[in-house]
PDB file of N, CA, C and O in Angstrom:
ATOM      1  N   MET A   1     107.457 100.514  87.630  1.00  0.00           N
ATOM      2  CA  MET A   1     107.695  99.105  87.839  1.00  0.00           C
ATOM      3  C   MET A   1     106.353  98.382  87.805  1.00  0.00           C
ATOM      4  O   MET A   1     105.356  98.855  88.352  1.00  0.00           O
ATOM      5  N   GLU A   2     106.353  97.252  87.162  1.00  0.00           N
ATOM      6  CA  GLU A   2     105.126  96.464  87.071  1.00  0.00           C
ATOM      7  C   GLU A   2     104.853  95.739  88.384  1.00  0.00           C
ATOM      8  O   GLU A   2     105.789  95.360  89.088  1.00  0.00           O
ATOM      9  N   PRO A   3     103.590  95.545  88.716  1.00  0.00           N
ATOM     10  CA  PRO A   3     103.253  94.859  89.985  1.00  0.00           C
ATOM     11  C   PRO A   3     103.803  93.432  90.072  1.00  0.00           C
ATOM     12  O   PRO A   3     104.178  92.984  91.156  1.00  0.00           O
ATOM     13  N   ALA A   4     103.856  92.721  88.957  1.00  0.00           N
ATOM     14  CA  ALA A   4     104.370  91.341  88.985  1.00  0.00           C
ATOM     15  C   ALA A   4     105.854  91.327  89.326  1.00  0.00           C
ATOM     16  O   ALA A   4     106.316  90.462  90.070  1.00  0.00           O
ATOM     17  N   ALA A   5     106.599  92.284  88.783  1.00  0.00           N
ATOM     18  CA  ALA A   5     108.031  92.358  89.088  1.00  0.00           C
ATOM     19  C   ALA A   5     108.253  92.742  90.540  1.00  0.00           C
ATOM     20  O   ALA A   5     109.143  92.204  91.198  1.00  0.00           O
ATOM     21  N   ALA A   6     107.448  93.672  91.044  1.00  0.00           N
ATOM     22  CA  ALA A   6     107.582  94.078  92.444  1.00  0.00           C
ATOM     23  C   ALA A   6     107.251  92.924  93.382  1.00  0.00           C
ATOM     24  O   ALA A   6     107.863  92.784  94.441  1.00  0.00           O
ATOM     25  N   LYS A   7     106.286  92.099  92.994  1.00  0.00           N
ATOM     26  CA  LYS A   7     105.911  90.949  93.806  1.00  0.00           C
ATOM     27  C   LYS A   7     107.061  89.952  93.876  1.00  0.00           C
ATOM     28  O   LYS A   7     107.345  89.412  94.946  1.00  0.00           O
ATOM     29  N   LEU A   8     107.721  89.703  92.762  1.00  0.00           N
ATOM     30  CA  LEU A   8     108.846  88.767  92.749  1.00  0.00           C
ATOM     31  C   LEU A   8     110.036  89.294  93.533  1.00  0.00           C
ATOM     32  O   LEU A   8     110.705  88.534  94.233  1.00  0.00           O
ATOM     33  N   ILE A   9     110.300  90.572  93.422  1.00  0.00           N
ATOM     34  CA  ILE A   9     111.406  91.170  94.181  1.00  0.00           C
ATOM     35  C   ILE A   9     111.112  91.113  95.676  1.00  0.00           C
ATOM     36  O   ILE A   9     112.000  90.800  96.469  1.00  0.00           O
ATOM     37  N   GLY A  10     109.878  91.412  96.068  1.00  0.00           N
ATOM     38  CA  GLY A  10     109.505  91.351  97.480  1.00  0.00           C
ATOM     39  C   GLY A  10     109.598  89.946  98.041  1.00  0.00           C
ATOM     40  O   GLY A  10     110.035  89.763  99.177  1.00  0.00           O
ATOM     41  N   ALA A  11     109.195  88.948  97.262  1.00  0.00           N
ATOM     42  CA  ALA A  11     109.283  87.559  97.721  1.00  0.00           C
ATOM     43  C   ALA A  11     110.742  87.143  97.881  1.00  0.00           C
ATOM     44  O   ALA A  11     111.083  86.436  98.829  1.00  0.00           O
ATOM     45  N   GLY A  12     111.587  87.566  96.978  1.00  0.00           N
ATOM     46  CA  GLY A  12     113.012  87.251  97.102  1.00  0.00           C
ATOM     47  C   GLY A  12     113.638  87.904  98.315  1.00  0.00           C
ATOM     48  O   GLY A  12     114.448  87.289  99.009  1.00  0.00           O
ATOM     49  N   LEU A  13     113.268  89.142  98.571  1.00  0.00           N
ATOM     50  CA  LEU A  13     113.798  89.822  99.750  1.00  0.00           C
ATOM     51  C   LEU A  13     113.291  89.195 101.044  1.00  0.00           C
ATOM     52  O   LEU A  13     114.022  89.154 102.034  1.00  0.00           O
ATOM     53  N   ALA A  14     112.058  88.708 101.052  1.00  0.00           N
ATOM     54  CA  ALA A  14     111.519  88.067 102.251  1.00  0.00           C
ATOM     55  C   ALA A  14     112.237  86.759 102.546  1.00  0.00           C
ATOM     56  O   ALA A  14     112.349  86.363 103.706  1.00  0.00           O
ATOM     57  N   CYS A  15     112.720  86.090 101.521  1.00  0.00           N
ATOM     58  CA  CYS A  15     113.404  84.808 101.712  1.00  0.00           C
ATOM     59  C   CYS A  15     114.859  84.964 102.144  1.00  0.00           C
ATOM     60  O   CYS A  15     115.537  83.961 102.367  1.00  0.00           O
ATOM     61  N   ILE A  16     115.347  86.176 102.267  1.00  0.00           N
ATOM     62  CA  ILE A  16     116.699  86.389 102.800  1.00  0.00           C
ATOM     63  C   ILE A  16     116.770  85.905 104.242  1.00  0.00           C
ATOM     64  O   ILE A  16     117.848  85.567 104.732  1.00  0.00           O
ATOM     65  N   ALA A  17     115.638  85.869 104.919  1.00  0.00           N
ATOM     66  CA  ALA A  17     115.606  85.377 106.301  1.00  0.00           C
ATOM     67  C   ALA A  17     116.066  83.929 106.386  1.00  0.00           C
ATOM     68  O   ALA A  17     116.549  83.506 107.437  1.00  0.00           O
ATOM     69  N   LEU A  18     115.929  83.155 105.311  1.00  0.00           N
ATOM     70  CA  LEU A  18     116.384  81.763 105.328  1.00  0.00           C
ATOM     71  C   LEU A  18     117.896  81.690 105.487  1.00  0.00           C
ATOM     72  O   LEU A  18     118.398  80.805 106.181  1.00  0.00           O
ATOM     73  N   ALA A  19     118.619  82.588 104.869  1.00  0.00           N
ATOM     74  CA  ALA A  19     120.075  82.605 105.031  1.00  0.00           C
ATOM     75  C   ALA A  19     120.448  82.986 106.457  1.00  0.00           C
ATOM     76  O   ALA A  19     121.366  82.408 107.038  1.00  0.00           O
ATOM     77  N   GLY A  20     119.746  83.944 107.012  1.00  0.00           N
ATOM     78  CA  GLY A  20     120.004  84.340 108.398  1.00  0.00           C
ATOM     79  C   GLY A  20     119.702  83.217 109.373  1.00  0.00           C
ATOM     80  O   GLY A  20     120.409  83.053 110.368  1.00  0.00           O
ATOM     81  N   ALA A  21     118.664  82.446 109.101  1.00  0.00           N
ATOM     82  CA  ALA A  21     118.336  81.318 109.972  1.00  0.00           C
ATOM     83  C   ALA A  21     119.427  80.253 109.896  1.00  0.00           C
ATOM     84  O   ALA A  21     119.796  79.671 110.916  1.00  0.00           O
ATOM     85  N   GLY A  22     119.935  79.999 108.719  1.00  0.00           N
ATOM     86  CA  GLY A  22     121.013  79.018 108.568  1.00  0.00           C
ATOM     87  C   GLY A  22     122.271  79.439 109.307  1.00  0.00           C
ATOM     88  O   GLY A  22     122.921  78.621 109.957  1.00  0.00           O
ATOM     89  N   ILE A  23     122.606  80.696 109.208  1.00  0.00           N
ATOM     90  CA  ILE A  23     123.779  81.213 109.924  1.00  0.00           C
ATOM     91  C   ILE A  23     123.554  81.140 111.427  1.00  0.00           C
ATOM     92  O   ILE A  23     124.455  80.761 112.175  1.00  0.00           O
ATOM     93  N   GLY A  24     122.355  81.501 111.869  1.00  0.00           N
ATOM     94  CA  GLY A  24     122.047  81.472 113.296  1.00  0.00           C
ATOM     95  C   GLY A  24     122.081  80.073 113.871  1.00  0.00           C
ATOM     96  O   GLY A  24     122.604  79.864 114.966  1.00  0.00           O
ATOM     97  N   ILE A  25     121.529  79.113 113.147  1.00  0.00           N
ATOM     98  CA  ILE A  25     121.521  77.732 113.628  1.00  0.00           C
ATOM     99  C   ILE A  25     122.939  77.186 113.691  1.00  0.00           C
ATOM    100  O   ILE A  25     123.295  76.491 114.643  1.00  0.00           O
ATOM    101  N   GLY A  26     123.743  77.490 112.696  1.00  0.00           N
ATOM    102  CA  GLY A  26     125.137  77.050 112.721  1.00  0.00           C
ATOM    103  C   GLY A  26     125.901  77.648 113.879  1.00  0.00           C
ATOM    104  O   GLY A  26     126.706  76.964 114.512  1.00  0.00           O
ATOM    105  N   THR A  27     125.660  78.915 114.166  1.00  0.00           N
ATOM    106  CA  THR A  27     126.322  79.575 115.282  1.00  0.00           C
ATOM    107  C   THR A  27     125.893  78.976 116.618  1.00  0.00           C
ATOM    108  O   THR A  27     126.721  78.774 117.506  1.00  0.00           O
ATOM    109  N   ILE A  28     124.607  78.693 116.759  1.00  0.00           N
ATOM    110  CA  ILE A  28     124.081  78.129 118.004  1.00  0.00           C
ATOM    111  C   ILE A  28     124.705  76.765 118.275  1.00  0.00           C
ATOM    112  O   ILE A  28     125.204  76.516 119.373  1.00  0.00           O
ATOM    113  N   PHE A  29     124.679  75.885 117.282  1.00  0.00           N
ATOM    114  CA  PHE A  29     125.215  74.545 117.490  1.00  0.00           C
ATOM    115  C   PHE A  29     126.737  74.560 117.633  1.00  0.00           C
ATOM    116  O   PHE A  29     127.296  73.771 118.394  1.00  0.00           O
ATOM    117  N   GLY A  30     127.404  75.448 116.908  1.00  0.00           N
ATOM    118  CA  GLY A  30     128.855  75.558 117.051  1.00  0.00           C
ATOM    119  C   GLY A  30     129.260  76.014 118.441  1.00  0.00           C
ATOM    120  O   GLY A  30     130.204  75.483 119.025  1.00  0.00           O
ATOM    121  N   ALA A  31     128.544  77.000 118.969  1.00  0.00           N
ATOM    122  CA  ALA A  31     128.855  77.489 120.313  1.00  0.00           C
ATOM    123  C   ALA A  31     128.558  76.438 121.365  1.00  0.00           C
ATOM    124  O   ALA A  31     129.297  76.301 122.340  1.00  0.00           O
ATOM    125  N   TYR A  32     127.470  75.691 121.170  1.00  0.00           N
ATOM    126  CA  TYR A  32     127.144  74.624 122.127  1.00  0.00           C
ATOM    127  C   TYR A  32     128.210  73.534 122.105  1.00  0.00           C
ATOM    128  O   TYR A  32     128.646  73.067 123.157  1.00  0.00           O
ATOM    129  N   LEU A  33     128.627  73.132 120.914  1.00  0.00           N
ATOM    130  CA  LEU A  33     129.642  72.092 120.802  1.00  0.00           C
ATOM    131  C   LEU A  33     130.967  72.543 121.406  1.00  0.00           C
ATOM    132  O   LEU A  33     131.641  71.773 122.091  1.00  0.00           O
ATOM    133  N   GLN A  34     131.329  73.777 121.152  1.00  0.00           N
ATOM    134  CA  GLN A  34     132.573  74.303 121.719  1.00  0.00           C
ATOM    135  C   GLN A  34     132.501  74.340 123.242  1.00  0.00           C
ATOM    136  O   GLN A  34     133.464  73.978 123.918  1.00  0.00           O
ATOM    137  N   GLY A  35     131.382  74.770 123.777  1.00  0.00           N
ATOM    138  CA  GLY A  35     131.224  74.802 125.228  1.00  0.00           C
ATOM    139  C   GLY A  35     131.179  73.416 125.833  1.00  0.00           C
ATOM    140  O   GLY A  35     131.718  73.191 126.917  1.00  0.00           O
ATOM    141  N   ALA A  36     130.534  72.474 125.135  1.00  0.00           N
ATOM    142  CA  ALA A  36     130.446  71.108 125.651  1.00  0.00           C
ATOM    143  C   ALA A  36     131.817  70.434 125.640  1.00  0.00           C
ATOM    144  O   ALA A  36     132.110  69.620 126.516  1.00  0.00           O
ATOM    145  N   LEU A  37     132.645  70.757 124.673  1.00  0.00           N
ATOM    146  CA  LEU A  37     133.986  70.170 124.646  1.00  0.00           C
ATOM    147  C   LEU A  37     134.891  70.776 125.713  1.00  0.00           C
ATOM    148  O   LEU A  37     135.791  70.108 126.222  1.00  0.00           O
ATOM    149  N   ARG A  38     134.654  72.034 126.048  1.00  0.00           N
ATOM    150  CA  ARG A  38     135.460  72.668 127.094  1.00  0.00           C
ATOM    151  C   ARG A  38     135.054  72.219 128.488  1.00  0.00           C
ATOM    152  O   ARG A  38     135.903  72.041 129.361  1.00  0.00           O
ATOM    153  N   ASN A  39     133.748  72.035 128.697  1.00  0.00           N
ATOM    154  CA  ASN A  39     133.250  71.643 130.013  1.00  0.00           C
ATOM    155  C   ASN A  39     132.108  70.628 129.831  1.00  0.00           C
ATOM    156  O   ASN A  39     130.937  71.009 129.819  1.00  0.00           O
ATOM    157  N   PRO A  40     132.443  69.356 129.691  1.00  0.00           N
ATOM    158  CA  PRO A  40     131.417  68.344 129.410  1.00  0.00           C
ATOM    159  C   PRO A  40     130.369  68.201 130.510  1.00  0.00           C
ATOM    160  O   PRO A  40     129.236  67.811 130.231  1.00  0.00           O
ATOM    161  N   SER A  41     130.724  68.508 131.744  1.00  0.00           N
ATOM    162  CA  SER A  41     129.747  68.343 132.819  1.00  0.00           C
ATOM    163  C   SER A  41     128.644  69.403 132.762  1.00  0.00           C
ATOM    164  O   SER A  41     127.557  69.180 133.295  1.00  0.00           O
ATOM    165  N   ALA A  42     128.895  70.530 132.139  1.00  0.00           N
ATOM    166  CA  ALA A  42     127.881  71.587 132.040  1.00  0.00           C
ATOM    167  C   ALA A  42     127.047  71.491 130.765  1.00  0.00           C
ATOM    168  O   ALA A  42     126.111  72.270 130.583  1.00  0.00           O
ATOM    169  N   ALA A  43     127.371  70.547 129.880  1.00  0.00           N
ATOM    170  CA  ALA A  43     126.673  70.445 128.595  1.00  0.00           C
ATOM    171  C   ALA A  43     125.205  70.075 128.780  1.00  0.00           C
ATOM    172  O   ALA A  43     124.340  70.596 128.076  1.00  0.00           O
ATOM    173  N   ALA A  44     124.924  69.188 129.715  1.00  0.00           N
ATOM    174  CA  ALA A  44     123.535  68.767 129.910  1.00  0.00           C
ATOM    175  C   ALA A  44     122.663  69.915 130.413  1.00  0.00           C
ATOM    176  O   ALA A  44     121.478  69.981 130.088  1.00  0.00           O
ATOM    177  N   GLY A  45     123.236  70.811 131.197  1.00  0.00           N
ATOM    178  CA  GLY A  45     122.479  71.944 131.715  1.00  0.00           C
ATOM    179  C   GLY A  45     122.163  72.988 130.667  1.00  0.00           C
ATOM    180  O   GLY A  45     121.237  73.780 130.842  1.00  0.00           O
ATOM    181  N   GLN A  46     122.913  73.004 129.584  1.00  0.00           N
ATOM    182  CA  GLN A  46     122.706  73.998 128.527  1.00  0.00           C
ATOM    183  C   GLN A  46     121.907  73.455 127.346  1.00  0.00           C
ATOM    184  O   GLN A  46     121.652  74.178 126.383  1.00  0.00           O
ATOM    185  N   PHE A  47     121.515  72.195 127.416  1.00  0.00           N
ATOM    186  CA  PHE A  47     120.803  71.590 126.290  1.00  0.00           C
ATOM    187  C   PHE A  47     119.446  72.249 126.061  1.00  0.00           C
ATOM    188  O   PHE A  47     119.022  72.399 124.915  1.00  0.00           O
ATOM    189  N   THR A  48     118.765  72.640 127.122  1.00  0.00           N
ATOM    190  CA  THR A  48     117.470  73.316 126.974  1.00  0.00           C
ATOM    191  C   THR A  48     117.644  74.656 126.276  1.00  0.00           C
ATOM    192  O   THR A  48     116.844  75.018 125.413  1.00  0.00           O
ATOM    193  N   ASN A  49     118.679  75.389 126.642  1.00  0.00           N
ATOM    194  CA  ASN A  49     118.951  76.667 125.977  1.00  0.00           C
ATOM    195  C   ASN A  49     119.279  76.454 124.505  1.00  0.00           C
ATOM    196  O   ASN A  49     118.919  77.275 123.661  1.00  0.00           O
ATOM    197  N   LEU A  50     119.960  75.358 124.197  1.00  0.00           N
ATOM    198  CA  LEU A  50     120.267  75.032 122.810  1.00  0.00           C
ATOM    199  C   LEU A  50     118.987  74.829 122.009  1.00  0.00           C
ATOM    200  O   LEU A  50     118.853  75.356 120.905  1.00  0.00           O
ATOM    201  N   LEU A  51     118.060  74.077 122.554  1.00  0.00           N
ATOM    202  CA  LEU A  51     116.813  73.811 121.830  1.00  0.00           C
ATOM    203  C   LEU A  51     115.956  75.063 121.672  1.00  0.00           C
ATOM    204  O   LEU A  51     115.319  75.246 120.635  1.00  0.00           O
ATOM    205  N   ILE A  52     115.932  75.915 122.674  1.00  0.00           N
ATOM    206  CA  ILE A  52     115.164  77.164 122.579  1.00  0.00           C
ATOM    207  C   ILE A  52     115.769  78.079 121.513  1.00  0.00           C
ATOM    208  O   ILE A  52     115.044  78.671 120.713  1.00  0.00           O
ATOM    209  N   GLY A  53     117.086  78.190 121.505  1.00  0.00           N
ATOM    210  CA  GLY A  53     117.746  79.008 120.486  1.00  0.00           C
ATOM    211  C   GLY A  53     117.525  78.465 119.089  1.00  0.00           C
ATOM    212  O   GLY A  53     117.296  79.224 118.148  1.00  0.00           O
ATOM    213  N   PHE A  54     117.593  77.138 118.954  1.00  0.00           N
ATOM    214  CA  PHE A  54     117.335  76.516 117.654  1.00  0.00           C
ATOM    215  C   PHE A  54     115.913  76.797 117.193  1.00  0.00           C
ATOM    216  O   PHE A  54     115.691  77.134 116.030  1.00  0.00           O
ATOM    217  N   ALA A  55     114.947  76.660 118.099  1.00  0.00           N
ATOM    218  CA  ALA A  55     113.543  76.877 117.732  1.00  0.00           C
ATOM    219  C   ALA A  55     113.301  78.324 117.302  1.00  0.00           C
ATOM    220  O   ALA A  55     112.579  78.567 116.335  1.00  0.00           O
ATOM    221  N   LEU A  56     113.890  79.274 118.003  1.00  0.00           N
ATOM    222  CA  LEU A  56     113.694  80.680 117.637  1.00  0.00           C
ATOM    223  C   LEU A  56     114.352  81.006 116.302  1.00  0.00           C
ATOM    224  O   LEU A  56     113.779  81.738 115.494  1.00  0.00           O
ATOM    225  N   ALA A  57     115.539  80.476 116.061  1.00  0.00           N
ATOM    226  CA  ALA A  57     116.205  80.729 114.780  1.00  0.00           C
ATOM    227  C   ALA A  57     115.438  80.071 113.634  1.00  0.00           C
ATOM    228  O   ALA A  57     115.297  80.661 112.563  1.00  0.00           O
ATOM    229  N   GLU A  58     114.948  78.866 113.853  1.00  0.00           N
ATOM    230  CA  GLU A  58     114.194  78.172 112.815  1.00  0.00           C
ATOM    231  C   GLU A  58     112.864  78.879 112.544  1.00  0.00           C
ATOM    232  O   GLU A  58     112.429  78.954 111.395  1.00  0.00           O
ATOM    233  N   PHE A  59     112.226  79.389 113.576  1.00  0.00           N
ATOM    234  CA  PHE A  59     110.971  80.119 113.388  1.00  0.00           C
ATOM    235  C   PHE A  59     111.183  81.361 112.527  1.00  0.00           C
ATOM    236  O   PHE A  59     110.339  81.695 111.696  1.00  0.00           O
ATOM    237  N   THR A  60     112.302  82.039 112.725  1.00  0.00           N
ATOM    238  CA  THR A  60     112.595  83.222 111.915  1.00  0.00           C
ATOM    239  C   THR A  60     112.709  82.851 110.442  1.00  0.00           C
ATOM    240  O   THR A  60     112.191  83.556 109.576  1.00  0.00           O
ATOM    241  N   GLY A  61     113.386  81.750 110.162  1.00  0.00           N
ATOM    242  CA  GLY A  61     113.511  81.307 108.780  1.00  0.00           C
ATOM    243  C   GLY A  61     112.181  80.891 108.188  1.00  0.00           C
ATOM    244  O   GLY A  61     111.875  81.229 107.045  1.00  0.00           O
ATOM    245  N   LEU A  62     111.389  80.163 108.953  1.00  0.00           N
ATOM    246  CA  LEU A  62     110.085  79.739 108.460  1.00  0.00           C
ATOM    247  C   LEU A  62     109.152  80.926 108.235  1.00  0.00           C
ATOM    248  O   LEU A  62     108.373  80.933 107.283  1.00  0.00           O
ATOM    249  N   LEU A  63     109.230  81.912 109.096  1.00  0.00           N
ATOM    250  CA  LEU A  63     108.406  83.100 108.928  1.00  0.00           C
ATOM    251  C   LEU A  63     108.772  83.837 107.640  1.00  0.00           C
ATOM    252  O   LEU A  63     107.885  84.286 106.914  1.00  0.00           O
ATOM    253  N   GLY A  64     110.050  83.966 107.354  1.00  0.00           N
ATOM    254  CA  GLY A  64     110.474  84.595 106.102  1.00  0.00           C
ATOM    255  C   GLY A  64     110.017  83.806 104.889  1.00  0.00           C
ATOM    256  O   GLY A  64     109.591  84.386 103.890  1.00  0.00           O
ATOM    257  N   PHE A  65     110.103  82.484 104.973  1.00  0.00           N
ATOM    258  CA  PHE A  65     109.661  81.631 103.870  1.00  0.00           C
ATOM    259  C   PHE A  65     108.159  81.774 103.637  1.00  0.00           C
ATOM    260  O   PHE A  65     107.714  81.897 102.496  1.00  0.00           O
ATOM    261  N   VAL A  66     107.393  81.756 104.702  1.00  0.00           N
ATOM    262  CA  VAL A  66     105.941  81.879 104.578  1.00  0.00           C
ATOM    263  C   VAL A  66     105.565  83.248 104.006  1.00  0.00           C
ATOM    264  O   VAL A  66     104.661  83.347 103.177  1.00  0.00           O
ATOM    265  N   MET A  67     106.251  84.293 104.442  1.00  0.00           N
ATOM    266  CA  MET A  67     105.960  85.612 103.889  1.00  0.00           C
ATOM    267  C   MET A  67     106.270  85.677 102.400  1.00  0.00           C
ATOM    268  O   MET A  67     105.525  86.284 101.631  1.00  0.00           O
ATOM    269  N   GLY A  68     107.368  85.052 101.996  1.00  0.00           N
ATOM    270  CA  GLY A  68     107.699  85.011 100.575  1.00  0.00           C
ATOM    271  C   GLY A  68     106.652  84.257  99.759  1.00  0.00           C
ATOM    272  O   GLY A  68     106.274  84.684  98.668  1.00  0.00           O
ATOM    273  N   MET A  69     106.190  83.135 100.300  1.00  0.00           N
ATOM    274  CA  MET A  69     105.164  82.363  99.585  1.00  0.00           C
ATOM    275  C   MET A  69     103.832  83.112  99.550  1.00  0.00           C
ATOM    276  O   MET A  69     103.108  83.049  98.556  1.00  0.00           O
ATOM    277  N   LEU A  70     103.514  83.815 100.625  1.00  0.00           N
ATOM    278  CA  LEU A  70     102.287  84.620 100.621  1.00  0.00           C
ATOM    279  C   LEU A  70     102.370  85.717  99.572  1.00  0.00           C
ATOM    280  O   LEU A  70     101.394  85.985  98.871  1.00  0.00           O
ATOM    281  N   LEU A  71     103.524  86.348  99.463  1.00  0.00           N
ATOM    282  CA  LEU A  71     103.683  87.396  98.446  1.00  0.00           C
ATOM    283  C   LEU A  71     103.543  86.841  97.036  1.00  0.00           C
ATOM    284  O   LEU A  71     102.987  87.498  96.156  1.00  0.00           O
ATOM    285  N   LEU A  72     104.050  85.630  96.824  1.00  0.00           N
ATOM    286  CA  LEU A  72     103.989  85.054  95.480  1.00  0.00           C
ATOM    287  C   LEU A  72     102.592  84.573  95.109  1.00  0.00           C
ATOM    288  O   LEU A  72     102.127  84.828  93.998  1.00  0.00           O
ATOM    289  N   PHE A  73     101.924  83.888  96.015  1.00  0.00           N
ATOM    290  CA  PHE A  73     100.726  83.169  95.620  1.00  0.00           C
ATOM    291  C   PHE A  73      99.417  83.750  96.134  1.00  0.00           C
ATOM    292  O   PHE A  73      98.355  83.371  95.641  1.00  0.00           O
ATOM    293  N   VAL A  74      99.454  84.655  97.105  1.00  0.00           N
ATOM    294  CA  VAL A  74      98.200  85.185  97.647  1.00  0.00           C
ATOM    295  C   VAL A  74      97.947  86.604  97.178  1.00  0.00           C
ATOM    296  O   VAL A  74      96.846  86.918  96.727  1.00  0.00           O
ATOM    297  N   PHE A  75      98.935  87.453  97.277  1.00  0.00           N
ATOM    298  CA  PHE A  75      98.728  88.871  96.957  1.00  0.00           C
ATOM    299  C   PHE A  75      99.010  89.167  95.518  1.00  0.00           C
ATOM    300  O   PHE A  75      98.884  90.314  95.088  1.00  0.00           O
TER     301      PHE A  75
END
């Protein structure tokens, strides 16, 4: 296998994390909305957990994207 082809395949595989981040963010917000509709008085107490979960899921996606770009343009 040529190094250029391996680099492109590796960058594509690293960007799979973007799909996982999208699924994770959708799950986080869906669960929060479902819980807030079931018990509106507890929604405000869970908002901090919502933001922390969103930040961690988004960081995972950004990390995969950055790794893919590093594979394409640096190495």
